N, C-alpha and C positions, 0 to 999 in steps of 0.2 A: 503495499498499500503505500502512497503519497503524502504525506501530510503539506498542505495546501492554504494559502491565504487568498479571498475574493480579491479582487483587485479596488473594485467596488466600495465595499463596506469593509473590510480587512476581515471579515471573518475565518476563523479557520477551521479547515474540514479534512477527510480523510476519504481519498479518492484510489480506487484501483489503477494500475499502470496503464491499463488497457485505454483510458481515459488519454491520454497523451496525444495531442494535436486534435481534441475534437470537441465542440463548444460545446457549453452546457448550465444550467441554472443555477444561482447560488440558491437555495434554500433559503436563509437570512433574508435578503434583501431583493430578491428574485430577479437580479441583471444576470445576462448572459457572458460570457466569456471563454476563450481559448482554453484549455489544459495545457500548461507548456514544464517540460521536463525541469527538473532540478539543475541545478550548475553541477558539473561535478567534480569541481572545484573549489571548496573556499563556502561550502554551502552553509547560507545562513539559519537562526533557528525558526526563522519564517519559512522556511520550503526546503524539508529534505526529504530524502526518500528512504523507505523504510522496508524491511519482509515482511510478509504477510505472517500473521502472529508475535513480530517482534512489537514490544512495549515502547512507546515511545518515553516513556520514563526512563529514569536511569533508577540504580535500588536507592532507598533514602534511610542513612542512618537515625534509627529513632531517636538515639540518645543526642548524638551529636549534630543532626541535623545537616550531614555532608555528602553530598555525592559520593561513593565508590565509584572507581573507572573513572582515568584522567579523560578519556572522550567522551563520555556522557555527556550530553544536555538534556535539560530538561523544555517541554514542549505540552502547553498550555493548548490542547482540543477540545471544542466544545463537538462531542460528539452528537447530538441532536441539531446539528446542520449537515445536511450533505449536499451531495451535487448532486442536481436532478436532470438527468440524460436521456432516460430510458423510454421517454413519451414524446421526445420530441422530432418534430417529422423533417426536420432541416440538421443534416449533420455535416460537417465538415472535418475532415482530416489534414493536417503539413505535412508535407513533405519537402525539406528544403530541397532535396536532390542535387544541387550544386555543391563543390564543396566551400567552406567559410561565407555561407552566406549571414548576414547581420539576424540576430532573432529579433529586430525591430522591423526588418525588410517582412519577413514571414508574414510577421502579426499587420503589420498594415496590408498584406494581400487578405487575407484570410478574414480580416475587419472589413473590407470594402467589398468582398463579396458576398460575405453574412449578410452586410449592412442590407447591397442590392435584394437580396433573397428574400429579406424580412419584411423588409419597408417597401421600399419600388415595387418588388413582384407580389407582395402579399397577396394579393387577390388573385393572384395568377398559379403559384407555387402550391402544389398540396403538401409534397414531400418532395427530398430532394438528400443524396448522398453522394459528395465530390470528396476528390481526394485533387489538391493542391500540388503542382508541384515547381519548383524552381529550377528549372535546368539549365538558367546559364545568369551570371550575375559578375563578369566582366567587364573592368571599369579600364580597359586597353590603357595604354601606355600616350600621355601626354607630349610628351618629346618627340612620338612618331606622330603625332596628329601634327603639332606644330611643322615638324619637317615633311611630313607629307600628308598632306590635309586629304580628304575625299579620297583617298587611298588605302590607308592602315590605322594602325594604333586607336582604332575606333573602340567605342564604349558599348557593350550590349548585354541586351536582357532577352530572355526568352522563358515565358511561362505557361503552363498546361494544364489544364482540367478536365478528369475522366471522372465518369460516374452515372449517375440517373437525376434527372429532373421530369417527376411526374412520371413515373417510371419508364420513359424514352431513356432510350442509350443516351449520352451526353460527352463526346472528344473535341477539346477545341486543345489548340497551341497555337501562342502567337508569339512575336519576333520584334525586337526594333535596335537600333544600333544611331550612332552618333560621331560623325566624322568630325564636324567642326565646331572652333568655342574658340574664343580671344586669344593667343597665344597658347593657342591648344585647347585652350579650352577646361575649368573645374571639372574631374574626374566624376566627384560626388552630385555636383547637377545635372552632369549629362548622365549618370546612372539614373538619378530621379527623372529625368523626363525621358528615358526609355519606360522606367517602371510604370510610369502615369501613362504613357502611349498602349503598353502592355494591357495594364489595366482597364482603360476604356474601350479595346477591342475587345477584351473578355465579357465583359459588362454588354455589351451590345451582344454576342453571344449568347449570353443568358437570359436574355430578354427573347432573342429568337427561340431559343430551345424551350423556353416558358409560354410558347406560344401569341405574346404580348404582343401585337399590332401598332409599330410607331404611332406619335399626336401627330396631325395634321404638320404644326411647324416643324417635327423630326421628317418627316416625310419629304416637304418643302426643303430643307437644310441639307438632305442629301442630294437630295439632286442639285442641289445650288453646288458643291462639290465640282460639278463638271462643268456648268455653266459658266462660271466665274474665268476656269480655266480660257474656255472658247472663245469668250468676250476679249480677255487679254491677248490671245492668239491672233486675233480678231482686228484687235485695235491695233498691233504690233505692225502686221503685213498693212494698213488703209495708211498709217500714216507714216510708215514706209514709201509707200508709192506715191502717195501727195507729194510728200517732201521731196523725193528725188525726181516727180516731175515738174516742180518749182524751179529747184537749185541747181541740178545738176547738168543740165542741158549749156547754161552759164553762171559756170563758177564765180565766185565771189571773189575780194583780195585773199581770201584764204588759201584759196586756190581746191582742186577736183579732193585730194587728198582731206582736206579740213571737211570739207562739203560731208563727204563718206562718215567722216567719224562722227556729224552732227547727228546725221540722218541715223547712224544707230543709236548714239547716245541719245537722240528726241523718241526712236521707238521704244527703247525702252522703258524711258521715262514716261511713256504713256499708257503701255504694258501695262506696268506696275502701276502707274496709278488708279487704272481703269480694274484692277482686279482689287486693290483695296475697297472701291466704291463699289461693287457688287457681292465681294465678303461681306462687310461691312456696314453697309445699308440695312441691309434686312434685320441684322442683329439688331439693329436700336429699333424697333416693335415685337425684337422675339418676348414670348411669355417669360414670369419669372421661374413658373415652373419646370422650362426649360434647360433654363442655365442651373436651376437648384438640383432638378433630380433626373434627370436623361440625362445616359453617357454622353453624347454629343457634346453639351452645354456644360455638364461638369470639366470637360479635359478642359473647354476655354476657359471657363474657373480658374482652373487649377495652371494654366499655360500665362493666364494676367497676371498670378497672385494674388489673388482676392478670392473674399466669397460673398461679396454685395452683388447683386444686380444692376443695383443702381452705378457702382463704380464699375463695372462692367461695361455698361452701358455709355457713363461716361467717358471710358477711356477708347471705345470703339468711335464714337461720334467723333473726337478730335483727328483720329487717325482717320474717318470719312471726308472729316474738311481737308485733311492736308492732302487726301488724293485729287478733293475736284481742284485745288489751288496747282495741285500739280495737270491735272488735265487745262486748265486755263493759260498755264504758263506756255504748256507744247501748241495751243492754237494760237498763242498771242508769236509766238517764234517764226509759225507758219505765217503768219499775215506780217511779220515785220520784211522777213524774205520775199513777200512777195511784193512790196512796197519799195523794196530796195529794187525791184527787176523793172515795173513800171519806169 
């Protein structure tokens, strides 16, 4: 048996070792948490493992009141408090898989999946029995990313989820990588970004496995992912064609090479500005539920580093206005060039 504490109310309880990695409900405060294996070294009195039948109390000398045995420790355990798990329809087992995965990362993944099943999908999930595995958690090499961006040294994360949801088989695998950052990028931040990308993909697949239909705005957002790149590509081609027709036949003082340079830069500027308008404009009208409960919106909020929909929309509005200004500047450049040739 293992002697553990509830992380919410600090109640002490005894649980079988088979519960390690699974979630249960504290019999005292009724809060849920995932049972963790006590550390093998430097165990504290708050969390120690003992064999079946072994007493958690050392022998006490009734006369002297001293403990006998130098390694013995006294643990106060309230035997009336038990961890309830047998009737739990949602069972999650953690398997770190990849060596040296930090415990807080395992906890973060388990809590994200469990919260999604218990809150976001509580009306769609009758029962679930899942095993979560972190198949890769590699910070890569900052030096290699700095020297060879896009080629080597990438931070990589890979997650997999297997089991059943509503008695239907579920097998999900996802991976993410980051190749670039300022001066090679901070490995911890890049790993966290990869982890959030993987979690977002897993939560979306869990939604699909549970049979949940995306909300109308979520469906619109899915289509927008393709539309925004199409619009950006068309903007690049159209601007390049108009700019070339106006300025390349009669190069100005900067010469043909300079005109080609400004054609490429201006076209890229127009494409990026249109991408920002199409991608962020609709976000100004996004429902709060999309940003707070939908995996797509939650991913946006995480990347923006905020938990407030109002702050998220304010940031989107600022970038939207900057993008509109970029389009205006590109148009002014074309008009100026035309006036110079007339």
